[in-house]
N, CA, C and O atoms as CSV, one atom per row, in Angstrom:
chain,resi,resn,atom,element,x,y,z
A,1,UNK,N,N,4.494,6.798,18.209
A,1,UNK,CA,C,3.054,7.001,18.026
A,1,UNK,C,C,2.391,7.096,19.387
A,1,UNK,O,O,3.040,6.973,20.425
A,2,UNK,N,N,1.151,7.307,19.361
A,2,UNK,CA,C,0.345,7.388,20.603
A,2,UNK,C,C,0.337,6.035,21.360
A,2,UNK,O,O,0.445,4.961,20.768
A,3,UNK,N,N,0.204,6.148,22.688
A,3,UNK,CA,C,0.099,4.875,23.447
A,3,UNK,C,C,-1.261,4.107,23.296
A,3,UNK,O,O,-2.230,4.682,22.800
A,4,UNK,N,N,-1.327,2.873,23.703
A,4,UNK,CA,C,-2.604,2.196,23.715
A,4,UNK,C,C,-3.518,2.823,24.726
A,4,UNK,O,O,-3.091,3.499,25.662
A,5,UNK,N,N,-4.859,2.565,24.498
A,5,UNK,CA,C,-5.851,3.018,25.423
A,5,UNK,C,C,-5.719,2.264,26.818
A,5,UNK,O,O,-5.937,2.801,27.904
A,6,UNK,N,N,-5.348,1.002,26.641
A,6,UNK,CA,C,-5.323,0.172,27.874
A,6,UNK,C,C,-4.320,-1.004,27.686
A,6,UNK,O,O,-4.295,-1.641,26.633
A,7,UNK,N,N,-3.510,-1.272,28.711
A,7,UNK,CA,C,-2.679,-2.462,28.770
A,7,UNK,C,C,-2.807,-3.058,30.147
A,7,UNK,O,O,-2.759,-2.336,31.143
A,8,UNK,N,N,-2.972,-4.396,30.226
A,8,UNK,CA,C,-3.001,-5.090,31.517
A,8,UNK,C,C,-2.501,-6.464,31.359
A,8,UNK,O,O,-2.393,-6.974,30.244
A,9,UNK,N,N,-2.185,-7.093,32.474
A,9,UNK,CA,C,-1.713,-8.477,32.531
A,9,UNK,C,C,-2.660,-9.320,33.372
A,9,UNK,O,O,-3.095,-8.907,34.448
A,10,UNK,N,N,-2.964,-10.481,32.876
A,10,UNK,CA,C,-3.801,-11.380,33.616
A,10,UNK,C,C,-2.987,-12.589,34.086
A,10,UNK,O,O,-1.801,-12.717,33.781
A,11,UNK,N,N,-3.675,-13.497,34.858
A,11,UNK,CA,C,-3.002,-14.645,35.301
A,11,UNK,C,C,-2.248,-15.437,34.233
A,11,UNK,O,O,-2.719,-15.564,33.102
A,12,UNK,N,N,-1.108,-15.955,34.584
A,12,UNK,CA,C,-0.323,-16.618,33.597
A,12,UNK,C,C,0.554,-15.671,32.767
A,12,UNK,O,O,1.230,-16.123,31.843
A,13,UNK,N,N,0.558,-14.383,33.074
A,13,UNK,CA,C,1.412,-13.438,32.375
A,13,UNK,C,C,0.922,-13.061,30.974
A,13,UNK,O,O,1.701,-12.613,30.133
A,14,UNK,N,N,-0.362,-13.246,30.739
A,14,UNK,CA,C,-0.940,-12.821,29.451
A,14,UNK,C,C,-1.004,-11.321,29.368
A,14,UNK,O,O,-1.582,-10.687,30.251
A,15,UNK,N,N,-0.431,-10.726,28.339
A,15,UNK,CA,C,-0.499,-9.274,28.111
A,15,UNK,C,C,-1.585,-8.919,27.205
A,15,UNK,O,O,-1.640,-9.427,26.085
A,16,UNK,N,N,-2.501,-8.035,27.638
A,16,UNK,CA,C,-3.659,-7.592,26.881
A,16,UNK,C,C,-3.478,-6.153,26.496
A,16,UNK,O,O,-3.185,-5.313,27.346
A,17,UNK,N,N,-3.648,-5.855,25.236
A,17,UNK,CA,C,-3.537,-4.466,24.727
A,17,UNK,C,C,-4.823,-4.147,23.976
A,17,UNK,O,O,-5.304,-4.945,23.170
A,18,UNK,N,N,-5.387,-2.932,24.262
A,18,UNK,CA,C,-6.594,-2.537,23.579
A,18,UNK,C,C,-6.371,-1.109,23.079
A,18,UNK,O,O,-5.865,-0.242,23.791
A,19,UNK,N,N,-6.780,-0.903,21.799
A,19,UNK,CA,C,-6.887,0.476,21.281
A,19,UNK,C,C,-5.510,1.133,21.035
A,19,UNK,O,O,-5.300,2.309,21.332
A,20,UNK,N,N,-4.587,0.330,20.484
A,20,UNK,CA,C,-3.211,0.867,20.176
A,20,UNK,C,C,-3.134,1.303,18.692
A,20,UNK,O,O,-3.080,0.458,17.799
A,21,UNK,N,N,-3.130,2.616,18.445
A,21,UNK,CA,C,-3.040,3.080,17.045
A,21,UNK,C,C,-1.589,2.861,16.460
A,21,UNK,O,O,-0.613,3.420,16.960
A,22,UNK,N,N,-1.510,2.080,15.454
A,22,UNK,CA,C,-0.265,1.791,14.753
A,22,UNK,C,C,-0.291,2.379,13.367
A,22,UNK,O,O,-1.165,2.049,12.565
A,23,UNK,N,N,0.678,3.269,13.067
A,23,UNK,CA,C,0.728,3.890,11.712
A,23,UNK,C,C,1.163,2.812,10.701
A,23,UNK,O,O,2.075,2.016,10.926
A,24,UNK,N,N,0.457,2.850,9.598
A,24,UNK,CA,C,0.769,1.914,8.458
A,24,UNK,C,C,1.343,2.694,7.336
A,24,UNK,O,O,0.875,3.793,7.037
A,25,UNK,N,N,2.407,2.126,6.664
A,25,UNK,CA,C,2.943,2.754,5.463
A,25,UNK,C,C,3.093,1.713,4.456
A,25,UNK,O,O,3.633,0.643,4.737
A,26,UNK,N,N,2.637,1.978,3.289
A,26,UNK,CA,C,2.839,1.116,2.127
A,26,UNK,C,C,3.801,1.813,1.170
A,26,UNK,O,O,3.680,3.035,1.090
A,27,UNK,N,N,4.717,1.231,0.449
A,27,UNK,CA,C,4.380,0.258,-0.543
A,27,UNK,C,C,4.421,-1.201,-0.003
A,27,UNK,O,O,5.054,-1.546,0.995
A,28,UNK,N,N,3.661,-2.018,-0.793
A,28,UNK,CA,C,3.626,-3.404,-0.512
A,28,UNK,C,C,4.559,-4.059,-1.565
A,28,UNK,O,O,4.184,-4.191,-2.729
A,29,UNK,N,N,5.788,-4.468,-1.138
A,29,UNK,CA,C,6.759,-4.902,-2.160
A,29,UNK,C,C,6.360,-6.242,-2.875
A,29,UNK,O,O,6.893,-6.492,-3.956
A,30,UNK,N,N,5.500,-7.072,-2.360
A,30,UNK,CA,C,5.126,-8.250,-3.016
A,30,UNK,C,C,3.869,-8.064,-3.889
A,30,UNK,O,O,3.372,-9.017,-4.490
A,31,UNK,N,N,3.384,-6.859,-3.943
A,31,UNK,CA,C,2.143,-6.529,-4.647
A,31,UNK,C,C,2.418,-6.309,-6.143
A,31,UNK,O,O,3.424,-5.703,-6.510
A,32,UNK,N,N,1.556,-6.784,-6.964
A,32,UNK,CA,C,1.676,-6.571,-8.407
A,32,UNK,C,C,1.304,-5.121,-8.688
A,32,UNK,O,O,0.139,-4.763,-8.513
A,33,UNK,N,N,2.197,-4.301,-9.096
A,33,UNK,CA,C,1.952,-2.892,-9.282
A,33,UNK,C,C,2.375,-2.121,-8.060
A,33,UNK,O,O,2.816,-2.732,-7.087
A,34,UNK,N,N,2.264,-0.830,-8.060
A,34,UNK,CA,C,2.746,0.020,-6.933
A,34,UNK,C,C,1.553,0.396,-6.138
A,34,UNK,O,O,0.808,1.295,-6.529
A,35,UNK,N,N,1.333,-0.281,-4.992
A,35,UNK,CA,C,0.361,0.068,-4.004
A,35,UNK,C,C,1.042,0.959,-2.968
A,35,UNK,O,O,1.886,0.492,-2.204
A,36,UNK,N,N,0.689,2.200,-2.943
A,36,UNK,CA,C,1.365,3.213,-2.094
A,36,UNK,C,C,0.268,3.867,-1.194
A,36,UNK,O,O,-0.821,4.197,-1.664
A,37,UNK,N,N,0.588,4.034,0.075
A,37,UNK,CA,C,-0.384,4.782,0.927
A,37,UNK,C,C,-0.002,4.702,2.367
A,37,UNK,O,O,1.015,4.127,2.754
A,38,UNK,N,N,-0.895,5.327,3.175
A,38,UNK,CA,C,-0.723,5.332,4.634
A,38,UNK,C,C,-2.092,5.073,5.266
A,38,UNK,O,O,-3.148,5.245,4.657
A,39,UNK,N,N,-1.998,4.646,6.541
A,39,UNK,CA,C,-3.211,4.439,7.279
A,39,UNK,C,C,-2.942,4.151,8.713
A,39,UNK,O,O,-1.846,4.383,9.223
A,40,UNK,N,N,-3.976,3.632,9.374
A,40,UNK,CA,C,-3.859,3.325,10.860
A,40,UNK,C,C,-4.554,1.984,11.095
A,40,UNK,O,O,-5.626,1.681,10.570
A,41,UNK,N,N,-3.864,1.212,11.920
A,41,UNK,CA,C,-4.407,-0.047,12.443
A,41,UNK,C,C,-4.629,0.106,13.917
A,41,UNK,O,O,-3.685,0.462,14.622
A,42,UNK,N,N,-5.803,-0.135,14.433
A,42,UNK,CA,C,-6.075,0.017,15.886
A,42,UNK,C,C,-5.923,-1.407,16.473
A,42,UNK,O,O,-6.813,-2.251,16.364
A,43,UNK,N,N,-4.771,-1.623,17.087
A,43,UNK,CA,C,-4.387,-2.988,17.571
A,43,UNK,C,C,-5.086,-3.355,18.874
A,43,UNK,O,O,-5.099,-2.563,19.816
A,44,UNK,N,N,-5.674,-4.566,18.935
A,44,UNK,CA,C,-6.109,-5.189,20.101
A,44,UNK,C,C,-5.397,-6.539,20.119
A,44,UNK,O,O,-5.518,-7.309,19.167
A,45,UNK,N,N,-4.650,-6.840,21.200
A,45,UNK,CA,C,-3.835,-8.061,21.124
A,45,UNK,C,C,-3.767,-8.704,22.548
A,45,UNK,O,O,-3.960,-8.070,23.585
A,46,UNK,N,N,-3.483,-9.978,22.481
A,46,UNK,CA,C,-3.308,-10.827,23.729
A,46,UNK,C,C,-2.206,-11.781,23.389
A,46,UNK,O,O,-2.331,-12.539,22.427
A,47,UNK,N,N,-1.137,-11.779,24.131
A,47,UNK,CA,C,-0.041,-12.722,23.963
A,47,UNK,C,C,0.672,-12.952,25.273
A,47,UNK,O,O,0.613,-12.146,26.201
A,48,UNK,N,N,1.356,-14.100,25.313
A,48,UNK,CA,C,2.026,-14.563,26.531
A,48,UNK,C,C,3.474,-13.996,26.568
A,48,UNK,O,O,3.855,-13.193,25.716
A,49,UNK,N,N,4.239,-14.422,27.542
A,49,UNK,CA,C,5.618,-13.907,27.663
A,49,UNK,C,C,6.574,-14.303,26.593
A,49,UNK,O,O,7.648,-13.720,26.442
A,50,UNK,N,N,6.169,-15.321,25.830
A,50,UNK,CA,C,6.971,-15.810,24.647
A,50,UNK,C,C,6.522,-15.154,23.369
A,50,UNK,O,O,7.031,-15.465,22.292
A,51,UNK,N,N,5.551,-14.227,23.480
A,51,UNK,CA,C,5.162,-13.533,22.286
A,51,UNK,C,C,4.231,-14.378,21.359
A,51,UNK,O,O,4.255,-14.235,20.137
A,52,UNK,N,N,3.436,-15.238,21.972
A,52,UNK,CA,C,2.505,-16.102,21.227
A,52,UNK,C,C,1.060,-15.726,21.644
A,52,UNK,O,O,0.732,-15.638,22.827
A,53,UNK,N,N,0.220,-15.511,20.614
A,53,UNK,CA,C,-1.190,-15.124,20.905
A,53,UNK,C,C,-1.844,-14.630,19.638
A,53,UNK,O,O,-1.621,-15.147,18.543
A,54,UNK,N,N,-2.678,-13.586,19.829
A,54,UNK,CA,C,-3.529,-13.171,18.687
A,54,UNK,C,C,-3.537,-11.620,18.629
A,54,UNK,O,O,-3.276,-10.938,19.620
A,55,UNK,N,N,-3.835,-11.124,17.475
A,55,UNK,CA,C,-3.964,-9.617,17.209
A,55,UNK,C,C,-5.200,-9.470,16.349
A,55,UNK,O,O,-5.461,-10.277,15.457
A,56,UNK,N,N,-5.967,-8.406,16.641
A,56,UNK,CA,C,-7.092,-8.035,15.813
A,56,UNK,C,C,-7.330,-6.592,15.853
A,56,UNK,O,O,-6.687,-5.879,16.624
A,57,UNK,N,N,-8.255,-6.105,15.033
A,57,UNK,CA,C,-8.591,-4.724,15.073
A,57,UNK,C,C,-8.850,-4.184,13.706
A,57,UNK,O,O,-8.445,-4.773,12.703
A,58,UNK,N,N,-9.558,-3.007,13.658
A,58,UNK,CA,C,-9.852,-2.374,12.391
A,58,UNK,C,C,-8.651,-1.645,11.797
A,58,UNK,O,O,-7.822,-1.102,12.527
A,59,UNK,N,N,-8.563,-1.637,10.485
A,59,UNK,CA,C,-7.591,-0.755,9.857
A,59,UNK,C,C,-8.145,-0.153,8.593
A,59,UNK,O,O,-8.987,-0.722,7.899
A,60,UNK,N,N,-7.621,1.047,8.329
A,60,UNK,CA,C,-7.950,1.790,7.182
A,60,UNK,C,C,-6.713,2.299,6.484
A,60,UNK,O,O,-5.835,2.843,7.153
A,61,UNK,N,N,-6.591,2.156,5.185
A,61,UNK,CA,C,-5.482,2.712,4.420
A,61,UNK,C,C,-5.972,3.492,3.296
A,61,UNK,O,O,-6.892,3.056,2.604
A,62,UNK,N,N,-5.397,4.669,3.054
A,62,UNK,CA,C,-5.638,5.448,1.834
A,62,UNK,C,C,-4.543,5.163,0.889
A,62,UNK,O,O,-3.376,5.373,1.221
A,63,UNK,N,N,-4.864,4.687,-0.294
A,63,UNK,CA,C,-3.799,4.203,-1.239
A,63,UNK,C,C,-4.011,4.771,-2.639
A,63,UNK,O,O,-5.067,5.284,-3.010
A,64,UNK,N,N,-2.914,4.634,-3.382
A,64,UNK,CA,C,-2.892,4.921,-4.800
A,64,UNK,C,C,-2.334,3.679,-5.469
A,64,UNK,O,O,-1.273,3.191,-5.080
A,65,UNK,N,N,-3.037,3.156,-6.477
A,65,UNK,CA,C,-2.594,1.975,-7.167
A,65,UNK,C,C,-3.007,2.118,-8.665
A,65,UNK,O,O,-4.181,2.262,-9.008
A,66,UNK,N,N,-1.959,2.068,-9.525
A,66,UNK,CA,C,-2.192,2.199,-10.978
A,66,UNK,C,C,-3.056,3.376,-11.329
A,66,UNK,O,O,-3.943,3.255,-12.174
A,67,UNK,N,N,-2.819,4.552,-10.687
A,67,UNK,CA,C,-3.437,5.750,-10.974
A,67,UNK,C,C,-4.833,5.892,-10.331
A,67,UNK,O,O,-5.525,6.876,-10.590
A,68,UNK,N,N,-5.251,4.932,-9.508
A,68,UNK,CA,C,-6.525,5.017,-8.776
A,68,UNK,C,C,-6.270,5.456,-7.371
A,68,UNK,O,O,-5.321,4.969,-6.757
A,69,UNK,N,N,-7.063,6.353,-6.815
A,69,UNK,CA,C,-6.981,6.742,-5.450
A,69,UNK,C,C,-8.191,6.326,-4.670
A,69,UNK,O,O,-9.304,6.446,-5.182
A,70,UNK,N,N,-8.040,5.849,-3.473
A,70,UNK,CA,C,-9.185,5.463,-2.641
A,70,UNK,C,C,-8.762,4.911,-1.310
A,70,UNK,O,O,-7.613,5.050,-0.890
A,71,UNK,N,N,-9.722,4.274,-0.642
A,71,UNK,CA,C,-9.456,3.722,0.689
A,71,UNK,C,C,-9.870,2.268,0.752
A,71,UNK,O,O,-10.819,1.852,0.087
A,72,UNK,N,N,-9.158,1.500,1.550
A,72,UNK,CA,C,-9.556,0.157,1.898
A,72,UNK,C,C,-9.687,0.043,3.384
A,72,UNK,O,O,-8.846,0.556,4.123
A,73,UNK,N,N,-10.760,-0.642,3.857
A,73,UNK,CA,C,-10.992,-0.822,5.232
A,73,UNK,C,C,-11.314,-2.294,5.513
A,73,UNK,O,O,-11.875,-2.998,4.673
A,74,UNK,N,N,-10.933,-2.747,6.753
A,74,UNK,CA,C,-11.232,-4.114,7.094
A,74,UNK,C,C,-11.129,-4.248,8.626
A,74,UNK,O,O,-10.617,-3.369,9.319
A,75,UNK,N,N,-11.630,-5.367,9.109
A,75,UNK,CA,C,-11.417,-5.838,10.485
A,75,UNK,C,C,-10.407,-6.941,10.397
A,75,UNK,O,O,-10.730,-7.996,9.851
A,76,UNK,N,N,-9.224,-6.777,10.887
A,76,UNK,CA,C,-8.111,-7.755,10.744
A,76,UNK,C,C,-8.097,-8.713,11.964
A,76,UNK,O,O,-8.439,-8.328,13.082
A,77,UNK,N,N,-7.701,-9.933,11.708
A,77,UNK,CA,C,-7.428,-10.907,12.816
A,77,UNK,C,C,-6.278,-11.746,12.388
A,77,UNK,O,O,-6.305,-12.301,11.289
A,78,UNK,N,N,-5.246,-11.871,13.215
A,78,UNK,CA,C,-4.085,-12.678,12.909
A,78,UNK,C,C,-3.487,-13.348,14.135
A,78,UNK,O,O,-3.924,-13.165,15.271
A,79,UNK,N,N,-2.452,-14.143,13.833
A,79,UNK,CA,C,-1.738,-14.878,14.904
A,79,UNK,C,C,-0.390,-14.221,15.175
A,79,UNK,O,O,0.193,-13.592,14.292
A,80,UNK,N,N,0.098,-14.372,16.403
A,80,UNK,CA,C,1.435,-13.920,16.799
A,80,UNK,C,C,2.213,-15.124,17.312
A,80,UNK,O,O,1.716,-15.872,18.154
A,81,UNK,N,N,3.410,-15.312,16.817
A,81,UNK,CA,C,4.281,-16.343,17.196
A,81,UNK,C,C,5.693,-15.719,17.398
A,81,UNK,O,O,6.274,-15.185,16.453
A,82,UNK,N,N,6.216,-15.791,18.597
A,82,UNK,CA,C,7.545,-15.188,18.882
A,82,UNK,C,C,7.513,-13.665,18.494
A,82,UNK,O,O,8.479,-13.167,17.916
A,83,UNK,N,N,6.420,-12.941,18.807
A,83,UNK,CA,C,6.245,-11.537,18.532
A,83,UNK,C,C,6.225,-11.218,17.032
A,83,UNK,O,O,6.432,-10.069,16.641
A,84,UNK,N,N,5.976,-12.228,16.196
A,84,UNK,CA,C,5.889,-12.098,14.774
A,84,UNK,C,C,4.379,-12.242,14.339
A,84,UNK,O,O,3.778,-13.280,14.615
A,85,UNK,N,N,3.810,-11.296,13.716
A,85,UNK,CA,C,2.454,-11.271,13.299
A,85,UNK,C,C,2.316,-11.882,11.882
A,85,UNK,O,O,3.146,-11.622,11.010
A,86,UNK,N,N,1.293,-12.670,11.670
A,86,UNK,CA,C,0.935,-13.133,10.364
A,86,UNK,C,C,-0.559,-13.264,10.295
A,86,UNK,O,O,-1.206,-13.610,11.284
A,87,UNK,N,N,-1.140,-12.978,9.079
A,87,UNK,CA,C,-2.528,-13.146,8.889
A,87,UNK,C,C,-2.974,-12.825,7.489
A,87,UNK,O,O,-2.170,-12.419,6.650
A,88,UNK,N,N,-4.206,-12.998,7.239
A,88,UNK,CA,C,-4.827,-12.667,5.930
A,88,UNK,C,C,-5.985,-11.779,6.186
A,88,UNK,O,O,-6.494,-11.736,7.307
A,89,UNK,N,N,-6.448,-11.027,5.142
A,89,UNK,CA,C,-7.625,-10.242,5.277
A,89,UNK,C,C,-8.203,-9.912,3.913
A,89,UNK,O,O,-7.522,-10.022,2.893
A,90,UNK,N,N,-9.434,-9.518,3.904
A,90,UNK,CA,C,-10.105,-8.939,2.740
A,90,UNK,C,C,-10.597,-7.597,3.114
A,90,UNK,O,O,-11.463,-7.477,3.981
A,91,UNK,N,N,-10.069,-6.550,2.483
A,91,UNK,CA,C,-10.466,-5.179,2.801
A,91,UNK,C,C,-11.387,-4.707,1.658
A,91,UNK,O,O,-11.250,-5.098,0.499
A,92,UNK,N,N,-12.317,-3.855,2.056
A,92,UNK,CA,C,-13.384,-3.358,1.076
A,92,UNK,C,C,-12.993,-1.932,0.687
A,92,UNK,O,O,-12.594,-1.112,1.514
A,93,UNK,N,N,-13.131,-1.682,-0.621
A,93,UNK,CA,C,-12.710,-0.409,-1.161
A,93,UNK,C,C,-13.784,0.666,-1.209
A,93,UNK,O,O,-14.978,0.379,-1.292
A,94,UNK,N,N,-13.336,1.886,-1.155
A,94,UNK,CA,C,-14.190,3.081,-1.368
A,94,UNK,C,C,-13.490,4.130,-2.201
A,94,UNK,O,O,-12.310,3.970,-2.512
A,95,UNK,N,N,-14.145,5.152,-2.556
A,95,UNK,CA,C,-13.547,6.117,-3.434
A,95,UNK,C,C,-13.258,5.502,-4.818
A,95,UNK,O,O,-14.164,4.915,-5.409
A,96,UNK,N,N,-12.121,5.607,-5.315
A,96,UNK,CA,C,-11.774,5.023,-6.623
A,96,UNK,C,C,-11.790,3.472,-6.582
A,96,UNK,O,O,-11.815,2.825,-7.629
A,97,UNK,N,N,-11.776,2.896,-5.387
A,97,UNK,CA,C,-11.856,1.401,-5.247
A,97,UNK,C,C,-13.207,0.904,-4.914
A,97,UNK,O,O,-13.371,-0.264,-4.563
A,98,UNK,N,N,-14.234,1.794,-5.016
A,98,UNK,CA,C,-15.621,1.362,-4.663
A,98,UNK,C,C,-15.980,0.057,-5.395
A,98,UNK,O,O,-15.805,-0.049,-6.609
A,99,UNK,N,N,-16.481,-0.925,-4.645
A,99,UNK,CA,C,-16.914,-2.208,-5.229
A,99,UNK,C,C,-15.770,-3.217,-5.358
A,99,UNK,O,O,-16.020,-4.373,-5.700
A,100,UNK,N,N,-14.540,-2.820,-5.098
A,100,UNK,CA,C,-13.381,-3.712,-5.197
A,100,UNK,C,C,-12.953,-4.179,-3.831
A,100,UNK,O,O,-13.288,-3.591,-2.803
A,101,UNK,N,N,-12.215,-5.239,-3.858
A,101,UNK,CA,C,-11.703,-5.860,-2.569
A,101,UNK,C,C,-10.201,-6.071,-2.688
A,101,UNK,O,O,-9.695,-6.424,-3.753
A,102,UNK,N,N,-9.494,-5.852,-1.586
A,102,UNK,CA,C,-8.036,-6.123,-1.502
A,102,UNK,C,C,-7.929,-7.393,-0.695
A,102,UNK,O,O,-8.183,-7.378,0.509
A,103,UNK,N,N,-7.574,-8.455,-1.302
A,103,UNK,CA,C,-7.304,-9.754,-0.586
A,103,UNK,C,C,-5.850,-9.874,-0.391
A,103,UNK,O,O,-5.090,-9.868,-1.359
A,104,UNK,N,N,-5.429,-9.984,0.835
A,104,UNK,CA,C,-3.992,-9.852,1.140
A,104,UNK,C,C,-3.525,-10.623,2.329
A,104,UNK,O,O,-4.305,-11.112,3.146
A,105,UNK,N,N,-2.209,-10.718,2.402
A,105,UNK,CA,C,-1.519,-11.280,3.545
A,105,UNK,C,C,-0.712,-10.170,4.171
A,105,UNK,O,O,-0.337,-9.207,3.502
A,106,UNK,N,N,-0.440,-10.307,5.485
A,106,UNK,CA,C,0.415,-9.348,6.193
A,106,UNK,C,C,1.263,-10.102,7.159
A,106,UNK,O,O,0.807,-11.075,7.760
A,107,UNK,N,N,2.504,-9.673,7.326
A,107,UNK,CA,C,3.359,-10.196,8.321
A,107,UNK,C,C,4.412,-9.234,8.729
A,107,UNK,O,O,4.771,-8.348,7.953
A,108,UNK,N,N,4.939,-9.374,9.952
A,108,UNK,CA,C,5.951,-8.474,10.477
A,108,UNK,C,C,5.972,-8.580,11.969
A,108,UNK,O,O,5.163,-9.294,12.562
A,109,UNK,N,N,6.887,-7.879,12.581
A,109,UNK,CA,C,6.901,-7.875,14.049
A,109,UNK,C,C,5.681,-7.163,14.606
A,109,UNK,O,O,5.107,-6.322,13.914
A,110,UNK,N,N,5.277,-7.452,15.781
A,110,UNK,CA,C,3.988,-7.042,16.319
A,110,UNK,C,C,3.771,-5.541,16.244
A,110,UNK,O,O,2.618,-5.136,16.099
A,111,UNK,N,N,4.764,-4.692,16.327
A,111,UNK,CA,C,4.607,-3.248,16.260
A,111,UNK,C,C,5.024,-2.687,14.867
A,111,UNK,O,O,5.218,-1.481,14.713
A,112,UNK,N,N,5.153,-3.556,13.894
A,112,UNK,CA,C,5.565,-3.142,12.560
A,112,UNK,C,C,7.062,-3.007,12.468
A,112,UNK,O,O,7.756,-3.122,13.478
A,113,UNK,N,N,7.583,-2.762,11.267
A,113,UNK,CA,C,6.839,-2.538,10.026
A,113,UNK,C,C,6.304,-3.939,9.510
A,113,UNK,O,O,6.770,-5.014,9.887
A,114,UNK,N,N,5.317,-3.804,8.644
A,114,UNK,CA,C,4.605,-4.971,8.106
A,114,UNK,C,C,4.897,-5.091,6.595
A,114,UNK,O,O,5.129,-4.102,5.899
A,115,UNK,N,N,4.873,-6.334,6.133
A,115,UNK,CA,C,5.001,-6.658,4.705
A,115,UNK,C,C,3.678,-7.202,4.249
A,115,UNK,O,O,3.089,-8.080,4.880
A,116,UNK,N,N,3.192,-6.633,3.073
A,116,UNK,CA,C,1.897,-7.026,2.518
A,116,UNK,C,C,2.117,-7.685,1.188
A,116,UNK,O,O,3.098,-7.431,0.489
A,117,UNK,N,N,1.167,-8.549,0.852
A,117,UNK,CA,C,1.088,-9.168,-0.450
A,117,UNK,C,C,-0.330,-9.392,-0.755
A,117,UNK,O,O,-1.153,-9.406,0.161
A,118,UNK,N,N,-0.688,-9.574,-2.027
A,118,UNK,CA,C,-2.075,-9.811,-2.357
A,118,UNK,C,C,-2.479,-9.295,-3.730
A,118,UNK,O,O,-1.659,-9.083,-4.623
A,119,UNK,N,N,-3.768,-9.110,-3.843
A,119,UNK,CA,C,-4.302,-8.702,-5.134
A,119,UNK,C,C,-5.596,-7.936,-4.919
A,119,UNK,O,O,-6.274,-8.098,-3.904
A,120,UNK,N,N,-5.926,-7.099,-5.892
A,120,UNK,CA,C,-7.168,-6.328,-5.921
A,120,UNK,C,C,-8.179,-7.175,-6.757
A,120,UNK,O,O,-7.893,-7.574,-7.886
A,121,UNK,N,N,-9.338,-7.423,-6.168
A,121,UNK,CA,C,-10.369,-8.212,-6.816
A,121,UNK,C,C,-11.599,-7.408,-7.138
A,121,UNK,O,O,-11.983,-6.510,-6.390
A,122,UNK,N,N,-12.215,-7.732,-8.251
A,122,UNK,CA,C,-13.479,-7.145,-8.608
A,122,UNK,C,C,-14.467,-8.245,-8.461
A,122,UNK,O,O,-14.540,-9.113,-9.331
A,123,UNK,N,N,-15.252,-8.261,-7.381
A,123,UNK,CA,C,-16.196,-9.362,-7.162
A,123,UNK,C,C,-17.258,-9.520,-8.276
A,123,UNK,O,O,-17.859,-10.586,-8.407
A,124,UNK,N,N,-17.486,-8.462,-9.074
A,124,UNK,CA,C,-18.477,-8.511,-10.183
A,124,UNK,C,C,-17.915,-9.201,-11.381
A,124,UNK,O,O,-18.642,-9.536,-12.317
A,125,UNK,N,N,-16.578,-9.425,-11.362
A,125,UNK,CA,C,-15.927,-10.071,-12.547
A,125,UNK,C,C,-15.738,-9.160,-13.764
A,125,UNK,O,O,-15.529,-9.625,-14.885
A,126,UNK,N,N,-15.818,-7.831,-13.507
A,126,UNK,CA,C,-15.652,-6.926,-14.622
A,126,UNK,C,C,-14.174,-6.539,-14.773
A,126,UNK,O,O,-13.825,-5.772,-15.670
């Protein structure tokens, strides 16, 4: 994929990455039903030489789930331990998912692939 917009190192060997587009591919094997799609995560990260730190950034995925097509977007924030990412998020739906939320977990090595789990919520209770 494309390179990050910027990478630099600060005192103590902290590696800083900004604007790294990471391609996302679903299915999410732990998901109830078949959530299939693709998207992009724009990674901003800071971690030390042992691979411990944080990752954040916006992501958007276009998905199909139980015959519904649409998009989920969120601002992700997670932790990195030994170059392994883990975190939770709530993504907001549009298109066929308008008004719905995807509450999920994500984990995997810092540059992917990632494993997702979670559920689609209707905040209106319908």
